[in-house]
C-alpha positions as CSV (number, residue, x, y, z in Angstrom):
1,X,373.7,116.5,167.6
2,X,370.2,115.2,168.2
3,X,369.4,111.7,167.3
4,X,367.4,111.2,164.0
5,X,364.9,109.0,165.9
6,X,363.9,111.8,168.2
7,X,363.3,114.2,165.3
8,X,361.3,111.7,163.3
9,X,357.9,112.5,165.0
10,X,358.4,116.2,164.4
11,X,359.3,115.6,160.7
12,X,356.1,113.5,160.2
13,X,354.0,116.1,162.0
14,X,355.3,118.9,159.8
15,X,354.8,116.8,156.7
16,X,351.2,116.1,157.6
17,X,350.5,119.8,158.3
18,X,352.0,120.7,154.9
19,X,349.8,118.1,153.1
20,X,346.6,119.3,154.9
21,X,347.3,123.0,154.2
22,X,348.1,122.2,150.6
23,X,344.7,120.3,150.1
24,X,342.8,123.1,151.8
25,X,344.5,125.7,149.5
26,X,343.5,123.7,146.5
27,X,339.9,123.6,147.7
28,X,339.9,127.3,148.3
29,X,341.3,128.0,144.8
30,X,338.7,125.7,143.2
31,X,335.9,127.5,145.1
32,X,337.2,130.9,144.1
33,X,337.5,129.8,140.4
34,X,333.9,128.5,140.6
35,X,332.7,131.8,142.0
36,X,334.6,133.8,139.3
37,X,333.1,131.7,136.5
38,X,329.5,132.4,137.7
39,X,327.3,134.0,135.0
40,X,323.9,135.6,135.0
41,X,321.1,133.0,134.7
42,X,322.8,130.2,136.5
43,X,321.4,128.5,139.6
44,X,323.4,128.7,142.9
45,X,323.2,127.4,146.5
46,X,324.4,129.7,149.2
47,X,326.5,128.5,152.2
48,X,323.3,129.0,154.2
49,X,321.5,126.5,151.9
50,X,319.3,128.9,150.0
51,X,318.8,128.3,146.2
52,X,318.7,131.3,143.9
53,X,319.3,132.4,140.4
54,X,322.2,134.8,139.6
55,X,321.0,138.1,138.0
56,X,324.2,140.1,138.1
57,X,327.8,139.4,139.0
58,X,330.0,142.2,140.4
59,X,333.6,142.3,141.6
60,X,332.9,141.1,145.2
61,X,329.1,140.8,145.2
62,X,326.3,138.9,143.4
63,X,322.7,139.9,142.9
64,X,320.5,136.9,143.4
65,X,316.8,136.4,142.6
66,X,315.7,134.3,145.6
67,X,312.0,134.3,144.5
68,X,310.2,135.7,141.5
69,X,310.7,139.5,141.8
70,X,312.7,139.3,145.0
71,X,316.3,140.2,144.7
72,X,319.1,140.2,147.3
73,X,322.8,141.1,147.2
74,X,325.2,138.5,148.5
75,X,329.0,138.4,148.9
76,X,330.6,136.1,146.4
77,X,332.1,134.2,149.3
78,X,328.6,133.3,150.4
79,X,328.0,131.2,147.2
80,X,328.5,127.6,148.2
81,X,328.0,125.9,144.9
82,X,327.1,126.7,141.3
83,X,324.6,124.2,140.1
84,X,324.1,122.6,136.7
85,X,320.8,123.7,135.0
86,X,319.2,120.3,135.2
87,X,320.0,119.9,138.9
88,X,318.8,123.4,139.7
89,X,315.5,122.9,137.9
90,X,315.0,119.5,139.6
91,X,315.4,121.2,143.0
92,X,313.1,124.1,142.1
93,X,310.4,121.7,140.7
94,X,310.6,119.4,143.7
95,X,311.1,116.4,141.5
96,X,313.5,113.9,142.9
97,X,314.5,111.4,140.2
98,X,317.1,109.8,142.5
99,X,314.4,108.2,144.6
100,X,311.7,108.0,141.9
101,X,312.3,104.3,140.8
102,X,313.5,102.9,144.1
103,X,311.5,101.1,146.7
104,X,309.1,103.1,148.9
105,X,310.0,103.1,152.5
106,X,307.0,103.5,154.9
107,X,307.0,105.9,157.8
108,X,306.3,103.1,160.3
109,X,307.7,99.7,160.9
110,X,304.6,97.7,159.8
111,X,306.2,96.5,156.6
112,X,309.2,95.1,158.4
113,X,307.1,92.6,160.4
114,X,305.3,91.1,157.4
115,X,301.9,91.8,155.9
116,X,300.3,93.6,158.9
117,X,297.0,94.1,157.0
118,X,296.3,90.4,156.8
119,X,297.4,89.6,160.4
120,X,294.7,88.3,162.7
121,X,294.3,89.2,166.3
122,X,295.1,85.6,167.2
123,X,298.6,86.0,165.8
124,X,299.4,88.8,168.2
125,X,301.3,88.1,171.4
126,X,299.1,87.9,174.6
127,X,300.8,90.0,177.2
128,X,298.4,88.9,180.0
129,X,299.5,87.1,183.2
130,X,298.3,83.7,182.0
131,X,300.5,82.3,179.2
132,X,299.1,80.1,176.5
133,X,300.9,77.0,175.4
134,X,303.2,77.5,172.3
135,X,300.8,76.7,169.5
136,X,297.5,77.5,171.2
137,X,296.0,81.0,171.5
138,X,294.7,82.0,174.9
139,X,291.1,82.3,173.6
140,X,291.0,78.6,172.7
141,X,292.1,77.5,176.2
142,X,289.6,75.2,177.9
143,X,287.7,76.5,181.0
144,X,289.0,73.7,183.2
145,X,292.6,74.8,182.5
146,X,291.7,78.4,183.3
147,X,290.3,77.2,186.7
148,X,293.5,75.3,187.4
149,X,295.5,78.4,186.7
150,X,293.3,80.5,188.9
151,X,293.6,78.2,191.9
152,X,297.4,78.6,192.4
153,X,297.0,82.3,191.8
154,X,294.4,82.6,194.6
155,X,296.7,80.5,196.9
156,X,299.6,82.8,196.2
157,X,297.5,85.8,196.9
158,X,296.3,84.3,200.2
159,X,299.9,83.5,201.2
160,X,301.1,87.0,200.4
161,X,298.3,88.4,202.5
162,X,299.2,86.1,205.4
163,X,302.9,87.2,205.1
164,X,301.8,90.9,205.2
165,X,299.7,90.3,208.3
166,X,302.5,88.5,210.0
167,X,304.9,91.4,209.3
168,X,302.3,93.9,210.8
169,X,302.1,91.7,213.9
170,X,305.9,91.6,214.2
171,X,306.1,95.3,213.9
172,X,303.4,95.9,216.6
173,X,305.1,93.5,219.0
174,X,308.5,95.2,218.3
175,X,306.9,98.6,219.1
176,X,305.5,97.3,222.4
177,X,308.9,96.0,223.4
178,X,310.4,99.5,223.4
């Protein structure tokens, strides 16, 4: 006789499958009941996302008015939801009362960084090679400081050029050795 501990995972698995199929059956029954209670004049949404008005209900099909004067026959199973009149009218009119009183979210991120309309150019970050001190914009830097910054840059440029020339000379002398 098998041990109960070895059968326990199988029992749990079978129980979970039973519960899942039971809830799926309930959802299917509710959807079928909703489709059977459809009446002419109600608004529906198809499983494809199209909104239409029911004109006629038959045994397995529904005649829908998808636009004024445009009718289409759909299978009852293609109806995803029967909508309340106020919700259907809200969707058709394009009114969205859910978001009507809430805050307006802009399309860009300008409002997230403060009041961008009042920001001066001096407040923007200078992405140039010379960095300004913490509280001092680059435009207000004295000319003497700029000259001091330029001297080390020129020296670094000359040193880089000298290194490049030395590398060329080494390469030429290496080629001659062969």
